[in-house]
Structures are given as C-alpha cells and as structure tokens.
C-alpha positions as CSV (number, residue, x, y, z in Angstrom):
1,M,130.3,88.5,109.8
2,A,132.5,91.4,108.9
3,I,132.2,90.5,105.2
4,L,128.4,90.3,105.4
5,F,128.4,93.6,107.2
6,L,130.2,95.3,104.4
7,L,128.1,93.6,101.7
8,I,124.9,94.7,103.3
9,V,126.0,98.3,104.1
10,F,127.6,98.9,100.7
11,P,125.7,96.7,98.3
12,D,125.9,99.1,95.4
13,R,129.7,98.9,95.2
14,L,130.3,95.3,96.3
15,L,127.5,93.2,94.9
16,P,126.0,92.6,91.4
17,E,122.5,93.8,91.0
18,G,119.9,91.4,92.3
19,R,122.2,89.5,94.5
20,L,121.6,91.3,97.8
21,F,118.9,88.9,98.9
22,L,121.5,86.0,99.0
23,V,123.6,88.0,101.4
24,V,120.6,88.8,103.6
25,L,119.5,85.2,103.7
26,A,123.0,84.2,104.8
27,L,122.6,86.1,108.1
28,P,120.0,83.7,109.5
29,A,122.1,80.7,108.4
30,F,124.3,81.3,111.4
31,W,121.5,80.3,113.8
32,P,121.1,76.7,112.7
33,V,124.9,76.3,113.0
34,A,124.7,77.8,116.5
35,F,121.9,75.3,117.3
36,L,124.0,72.4,116.3
37,V,126.9,73.6,118.5
38,E,125.0,75.0,121.5
39,R,121.7,73.1,121.2
40,R,119.9,76.4,121.2
41,L,119.2,79.1,118.6
42,A,120.0,82.0,120.9
43,P,121.3,82.6,124.4
44,P,118.6,82.9,127.1
45,S,117.3,86.4,127.1
46,P,114.1,88.2,128.0
47,L,114.1,89.6,124.4
48,N,113.8,86.2,122.7
49,L,110.0,86.0,122.5
50,A,109.5,89.5,121.1
51,L,112.5,89.0,118.8
52,A,111.2,85.7,117.5
53,V,107.8,87.3,116.7
54,M,109.5,90.1,114.8
55,L,111.7,87.8,112.8
56,F,109.0,85.4,111.9
57,W,106.9,88.2,110.7
58,L,109.7,89.8,108.6
59,P,109.1,87.6,105.5
60,V,105.5,88.9,105.3
61,N,106.9,92.5,105.3
62,V,109.3,91.6,102.5
63,W,106.5,89.8,100.6
64,A,104.3,92.9,100.8
65,A,107.0,95.1,99.2
66,V,106.7,96.2,95.5
67,D,110.5,96.7,95.0
68,R,112.1,93.5,96.4
69,E,115.6,94.8,96.1
70,L,114.8,97.8,98.3
71,A,112.9,95.5,100.7
72,W,115.9,93.2,101.0
73,Q,118.1,96.1,101.7
74,A,115.9,97.3,104.6
75,A,115.5,93.8,105.9
76,G,119.2,93.4,105.7
77,Y,119.8,96.4,108.0
78,L,117.4,94.8,110.5
79,L,118.8,91.3,110.3
80,L,122.3,92.6,110.5
81,G,121.5,94.3,113.8
82,V,119.9,91.2,115.2
83,A,122.8,89.0,114.0
84,M,125.3,91.4,115.7
85,Y,123.3,91.4,118.9
86,A,123.3,87.6,118.9
87,G,127.0,87.4,118.2
88,V,127.9,90.0,120.9
89,V,125.8,88.3,123.5
90,R,127.4,84.9,122.7
91,W,131.0,86.1,122.6
92,P,132.8,85.1,125.9
93,P,135.0,88.3,126.1
94,F,131.9,90.5,126.1
95,Q,130.2,88.2,128.6
96,T,133.2,88.5,131.0
97,H,133.8,92.2,130.4
98,P,130.7,94.1,129.1
99,L,132.6,97.3,129.5
100,L,134.6,96.3,126.3
101,L,131.4,96.7,124.3
102,A,130.8,100.1,125.8
103,W,134.3,101.2,124.9
104,L,133.8,100.0,121.3
105,L,130.6,102.0,121.1
106,L,132.4,105.1,122.4
107,M,135.3,104.6,119.9
108,F,132.8,104.3,117.0
109,A,131.0,107.4,118.1
110,G,134.2,109.3,118.5
111,L,135.4,108.4,115.0
112,L,132.0,109.4,113.6
113,A,132.1,112.7,115.5
114,L,135.6,113.4,114.0
115,I,134.9,112.7,110.4
116,G,131.1,113.1,110.2
117,P,131.0,116.9,110.0
118,F,133.3,116.9,107.0
119,L,131.1,114.6,105.1
120,V,128.0,116.7,105.5
121,V,127.0,118.3,102.3
122,D,123.2,118.6,102.5
123,R,122.7,121.7,104.6
124,E,124.5,124.9,105.7
125,T,126.5,124.4,108.9
126,W,129.1,126.5,110.6
127,A,130.6,129.0,108.2
128,W,134.2,128.3,109.1
129,L,133.7,124.6,108.3
130,T,132.2,125.2,104.8
131,P,135.5,125.6,102.9
132,I,136.8,122.3,104.4
133,Q,133.5,120.6,103.4
134,Q,133.8,121.9,99.9
135,R,137.3,120.5,99.6
136,V,136.2,117.1,101.0
137,A,133.0,117.0,98.9
138,P,134.6,115.8,95.6
139,F,136.3,112.9,97.4
140,A,133.2,112.0,99.4
141,A,131.1,112.1,96.2
142,R,133.7,109.9,94.4
143,A,133.5,107.4,97.2
144,G,129.7,107.7,97.3
145,E,129.6,108.5,101.0
146,T,128.0,111.5,102.7
147,I,126.1,111.7,105.9
148,N,122.9,113.4,106.8
149,L,123.0,115.8,109.8
150,N,120.0,114.2,111.5
151,I,121.5,110.8,111.2
152,L,124.8,112.1,112.6
153,A,123.0,113.7,115.5
154,G,120.7,110.7,116.1
155,T,123.8,108.4,116.4
156,L,125.9,110.5,118.7
157,V,123.1,111.4,121.0
158,V,122.5,107.7,121.7
159,V,126.1,107.1,122.7
160,L,126.5,110.3,124.7
161,P,124.7,109.1,127.9
162,L,127.2,106.1,128.1
163,A,130.1,108.5,128.1
164,V,128.5,110.8,130.7
165,A,127.6,107.8,132.9
166,L,131.2,106.6,132.9
167,L,132.5,110.2,133.5
168,I,130.5,110.8,136.6
169,A,130.7,107.2,137.9
170,P,132.1,106.8,141.5
171,K,134.3,103.9,140.5
172,S,134.6,103.5,136.8
173,F,138.1,101.9,136.6
174,T,140.3,99.8,138.8
175,L,143.3,102.1,138.4
176,R,145.7,102.2,141.3
177,R,147.3,105.7,140.9
178,Q,145.5,109.0,141.2
179,W,147.0,110.5,138.1
180,Q,145.8,107.6,136.0
181,K,142.2,108.1,137.3
182,L,142.4,111.8,136.6
183,L,143.7,111.1,133.1
184,W,140.8,108.8,132.4
185,R,138.4,111.4,133.6
186,L,139.9,114.1,131.5
187,M,139.8,111.8,128.4
188,L,136.1,111.1,129.0
189,A,135.4,114.8,129.6
190,A,137.1,115.7,126.3
191,F,135.2,113.0,124.5
192,T,131.9,114.1,126.0
193,L,132.6,117.7,125.0
194,L,133.4,116.5,121.4
195,L,130.1,114.8,121.1
196,L,128.2,117.8,122.5
197,I,129.9,120.1,120.1
198,V,129.1,118.0,117.1
199,I,125.5,117.6,118.2
200,L,125.3,121.3,118.5
201,F,126.9,121.6,115.1
202,T,124.1,119.5,113.5
203,R,121.4,122.0,114.8
204,S,119.1,119.1,115.3
205,R,116.5,120.3,117.8
206,G,115.3,116.8,118.4
207,A,118.8,115.7,119.3
208,Q,119.3,118.6,121.6
209,L,116.0,117.8,123.3
210,A,117.2,114.2,123.6
211,V,120.4,115.4,125.2
212,L,118.6,117.2,127.9
213,A,116.2,114.3,128.6
214,S,118.9,111.5,128.6
215,L,121.5,113.4,130.6
216,G,118.8,114.2,133.2
217,V,118.1,110.5,133.5
218,V,121.8,109.6,133.8
219,V,122.5,112.3,136.4
220,C,119.5,111.1,138.4
221,M,120.6,107.5,138.2
222,R,124.0,108.6,139.5
223,W,122.5,110.6,142.4
224,P,119.0,109.1,143.0
225,R,118.1,111.9,145.5
226,L,117.8,114.2,142.5
227,W,114.7,112.4,141.4
228,W,112.9,114.5,144.1
229,M,113.7,117.6,142.1
230,A,112.0,116.2,139.0
231,P,108.5,117.6,139.9
232,A,110.0,121.1,140.5
233,L,111.9,120.9,137.2
234,A,108.8,119.8,135.4
235,L,106.9,122.8,136.8
236,L,109.7,125.1,135.7
237,V,109.7,123.7,132.2
238,F,105.9,124.0,132.0
239,G,106.1,127.6,133.2
240,A,108.7,128.4,130.6
241,L,106.6,126.7,127.9
242,L,103.6,128.9,128.8
243,W,105.8,132.0,128.9
244,I,107.4,131.4,125.5
245,G,104.2,130.0,124.0
246,P,103.5,126.3,123.3
247,A,102.9,126.9,119.6
248,V,106.2,128.7,119.2
249,V,108.1,126.0,121.0
250,V,106.5,123.1,119.1
251,E,107.0,124.9,115.8
252,Q,110.7,125.5,116.5
253,I,111.3,121.9,117.6
254,S,109.4,120.5,114.6
255,A,111.1,122.6,112.0
256,G,114.2,121.2,110.2
257,G,115.5,119.7,107.0
258,A,112.9,119.3,104.3
259,I,110.1,119.8,106.8
260,G,109.0,123.4,107.1
261,G,107.4,123.1,110.5
262,L,104.8,121.5,112.7
263,D,102.0,121.5,110.0
264,E,104.2,119.5,107.6
265,R,105.3,117.1,110.3
266,L,101.7,116.5,111.3
267,E,100.8,115.8,107.7
268,I,103.6,113.2,107.5
269,W,102.4,111.6,110.7
270,A,98.8,111.5,109.5
271,R,99.9,109.7,106.3
272,A,101.8,107.2,108.3
273,L,98.7,106.5,110.5
274,Y,96.6,106.1,107.3
275,A,99.1,103.5,106.0
276,I,99.1,101.6,109.3
277,Q,95.3,101.6,109.3
278,D,95.1,100.3,105.7
279,F,98.0,97.9,105.9
280,T,97.6,96.8,109.5
281,F,99.1,93.3,109.3
282,T,101.6,93.4,106.5
283,G,102.8,97.0,106.5
284,V,103.3,98.8,103.2
285,G,106.5,96.8,102.6
286,I,109.7,97.3,104.6
287,G,111.7,100.3,103.4
288,H,108.9,101.5,101.1
289,F,107.7,104.7,102.9
290,N,108.7,107.1,100.2
291,R,107.5,104.8,97.5
292,V,104.0,104.1,98.8
293,I,103.0,107.1,100.9
294,P,103.2,109.8,98.2
295,L,101.4,107.5,95.8
296,L,98.5,106.4,98.0
297,Y,98.3,109.4,100.4
298,P,99.6,112.5,98.5
299,Y,100.9,115.4,100.6
300,F,99.2,118.8,100.3
301,L,101.8,120.9,102.1
302,I,105.0,119.2,101.0
303,P,106.0,119.7,97.3
304,P,106.2,116.5,95.2
305,S,109.9,117.2,94.5
306,V,110.8,116.8,98.2
307,D,111.6,113.3,99.1
308,I,110.3,112.2,102.6
309,P,112.2,108.9,103.2
310,H,110.5,108.0,106.5
311,A,107.7,109.0,108.9
312,H,109.9,111.3,111.0
313,N,108.8,109.2,114.0
314,T,110.4,105.9,114.8
315,I,107.3,104.2,116.2
316,L,105.2,105.2,113.2
317,Q,108.0,104.2,110.9
318,V,108.2,100.7,112.4
319,G,104.5,100.3,112.2
320,V,104.5,101.3,108.5
321,D,107.3,98.9,107.7
322,L,106.4,95.9,109.8
323,G,102.7,96.3,110.4
324,L,101.0,96.0,113.8
325,P,102.4,92.6,114.7
326,G,106.0,93.8,114.1
327,L,105.3,97.1,115.9
328,I,104.0,95.3,119.0
329,A,107.1,93.1,119.0
330,W,109.4,96.1,118.6
331,L,107.7,98.0,121.4
332,A,108.0,94.9,123.6
333,I,111.7,94.9,123.0
334,Q,112.0,98.5,124.1
335,M,109.9,98.0,127.2
336,T,111.9,94.8,128.1
337,I,115.2,96.6,127.8
338,I,114.0,99.5,129.9
339,A,112.8,97.1,132.6
340,L,116.0,95.1,132.4
341,T,118.2,98.1,132.8
342,I,116.2,99.4,135.8
343,S,116.3,96.0,137.4
344,T,120.1,95.8,136.8
345,W,120.6,99.3,138.2
346,R,118.8,98.4,141.4
347,R,120.5,95.1,142.2
348,Q,124.0,95.5,140.7
349,T,127.0,97.5,142.0
350,G,130.2,98.9,140.5
351,I,130.5,99.3,136.7
352,S,127.4,97.2,136.0
353,R,125.3,99.8,137.8
354,T,127.0,102.6,135.9
355,L,126.5,101.0,132.6
356,A,122.9,100.3,133.4
357,G,122.3,104.0,134.0
358,G,124.1,104.8,130.7
359,V,122.1,102.3,128.7
360,L,118.8,103.6,130.1
361,G,119.9,107.1,129.2
362,A,120.8,106.0,125.7
363,L,117.3,104.4,125.3
364,V,115.7,107.6,126.5
365,A,117.7,109.6,124.0
366,M,116.8,107.2,121.2
367,L,113.1,107.3,122.0
368,V,113.0,111.1,122.6
369,H,114.8,111.8,119.3
370,G,112.6,109.1,117.7
371,Q,109.5,111.2,118.3
372,L,110.8,113.6,115.6
373,D,112.9,111.4,113.4
374,A,113.8,107.8,112.5
375,T,117.5,107.9,112.1
376,L,118.3,104.5,113.6
377,W,115.7,102.4,111.7
378,G,116.2,101.4,108.1
379,T,119.6,103.0,107.8
380,R,123.2,101.8,107.7
381,L,123.5,102.7,111.4
382,A,120.4,100.6,112.4
383,F,122.6,98.1,114.2
384,L,123.5,100.6,116.9
385,P,120.3,100.1,119.0
386,W,121.0,96.3,118.9
387,M,124.4,96.9,120.4
388,L,122.7,98.8,123.3
389,Y,120.3,95.9,123.7
390,A,123.2,93.5,123.9
391,L,125.0,95.7,126.5
392,A,121.8,95.7,128.6
393,V,121.6,91.9,128.4
394,L,125.3,91.4,129.2
395,I,125.4,93.6,132.3
396,A,122.2,92.0,133.5
397,R,124.0,88.7,133.5
398,S,127.1,89.9,135.3
399,D,127.5,89.2,139.0
400,H,127.7,91.8,141.8
401,T,131.5,91.8,141.7
402,S,131.8,92.4,137.9
403,G,132.6,96.1,138.6
404,E,135.9,95.0,140.0
405,K,136.8,92.8,137.0
406,E,136.0,95.0,134.0
407,L,139.5,96.3,133.4
408,P,142.9,95.0,134.6
409,S,144.8,97.0,137.1
410,L,147.5,99.3,135.7
C-alpha cells in the first residue's frame, strides 16, 4: 500500500507517462483478495452502501473525462483514500486502540505545520519568514514540491479539533503519576498552539472561520451545558454582523488568493451549478474543472490567465466531478459519519467519547471550510477525510471500557 501511495501521489517522478491507470486499477484489486480471505469485500459499516454507489459510479466519471491521464490521477486520489479507509478499519491494532490512529493524524499534522510554511511560495506571508522561504525555494523547486496556503490551512484545521478534544478531555490517558498527566497536557497545548499559529500564518479566512465553528462544537461536546449558550452567542454574532455590515463581512471572508472577492466567487459557483445542470449524471469528468469550465462557461470577472482549479466549494466540486449520483453518495457519507459520531458520543465513555467529539469537530471544520474552498478533494491530501471516517467507524465499534484500554499505563 505504501508503494501505491507514493506512485499515486508522485506519478510525474515515479511513473512513465501513461502508466498511472495501471497503479490506480491496482487499488481495487485488494478487495477481491480480502473477499477470498474474509468472505466479504469490506468490514460491516454504515458507510458501505453510499461508498458502493460512489465507487460503482466512478468509472462513468472517468469515461466522461477528456484527458484520461488527468482523470486517472483524480480518481487515484479518491480510490487511495477509500483503500486507506478500508485498510485502517480492518487492521486489528487500530480496532483495539483507535487512539493510535488519532495520534498518527496529529503527528502528520504536526510535521506538516513545521515544514509547510517554508514550502509556501505562492503568496506573501509573514515578513520575517520570507528570507527563509527564499532560501528554501530553490530546493523545493528542484524537488518539485511546494504547498498552497489554502491547502495547508484546510489540512491543519481538520486535525485541530482532535487535538483540542484530547487536550480538554477529563480522562485522556491512563497515566499513573500527576507529572506525567501534566506533561501530556503541556505537549498537547503546545501542539494546539502550533497549529493555531500556522493557520493564522496562512491568512485563510475560511480556515479561521472553520476554527471558530469546530472548536465551539468541541467545547460544547466536552461541556454539554454550554449548548444552552448557543442561542445567545448566535444573537451576538448576528448583532455584530449587522453592526459591521453583512456585505463587508461576506466580502472579507470571500476574498483571497486568485479570487478578488464575493463577486468572483459567486461567478465560479454559478459556473459550477451550470456544469452540474448540464452534466447531471456523468459530471464534466473527474478532475476536469479547470479544463471544462473556462471553455464551456467563460468567466467575465476573472481574467483568462488566472487558473481556477476547482469550484471553491467542496459540495459543488464533488457534484461537478461525480455528477448528481456521486454527489448524493458523498453527502450520504457525510451525514452518516455525523450521525455515527453523535451516537457514539451519547452512548460511549472515556476516550471513545472524547474522540467522537473531536471527529465531529473535524467534520464541522471540513464542511465549514469547504463552503469557501475544496482543499481536501482532488488533491494529494484527499485521503485525510477518509482517515476521519475510519476513526469514526473504529470508535463506534469500541465498547464502553475502551477508554481504559487505549494506552498502556506508564
């Protein structure tokens, strides 16, 4: 699986031209093998029906594409996430200790937060960091690896709620000594601060909005009585919106990157809706937004020289890529995971309850940020949501005493 991961994520450097489809087709080959061993294609899960619909419809989306190599790459990102989800849900260590998966996600986000800002070369960032970025830029260009600020923010904001949920949990670890518990809390606090600083560094307004929404959910899941304050907070936010001016707020949130403001974003959304209306069942071809949309639905406010790679809205982007059947399946997966995490939070205790609150916050962050961007769909990091889905399924399976078994006593 690790070899296939590298081949799909870095096809330009590791594969001859025109051979990517062979690697992508190798991913589903694991399922017949699993069927021979386990007598089932996938472990029992409430996601299976919606997942099957999306996967069975995927060949249609590839068939509709003009550039098959590009379509195979986008399909590979999706299938890689699904394959990783299936592998994680099947692996006994993760089944016994779901917290291990959460720690791996935190480690991945921490590594990305440490190196990501130095690989950003597409926009002005903090002045003191610019000389370091300029020194790193030749090496990053030679390696062919840079990172977009919105993708960096969209990735970190999804993992942040997990860290906060563990930080404020009543019993996150079975540590015997007080100084060990304090050390873990300090490490989590430092990690959370690191993520917040990097998200602030990206200047992504959508990510900052997602931070507020997701952390609000995590805090309320930790202290349920705070839900009673939600109406008052909503009135406060509404009053502030009226005082500042709705048009000003929406314009500030919408601006960023190649998009000048709300008018340009609305134009992109309108073009995505036109494409969904015209290609309702097949989609325009997975991964083909910037190939088809400017050709069939030219922009009036955005110059032709500006590349718009996606719909700047995850729901619209999924609809453009997969058509209405695939979009319905994708939405069913999101709603199922939300229902699953809420159910787990209500009936579980210990670390499973904590992780359920963290996963729900992560999904809220992904969906809120996804209203303004599509960083975790059709990109190299598109596997990350599938890891969250796997974590939700794993903690839903755990028993009421799992919270006492996640980590060995020290």
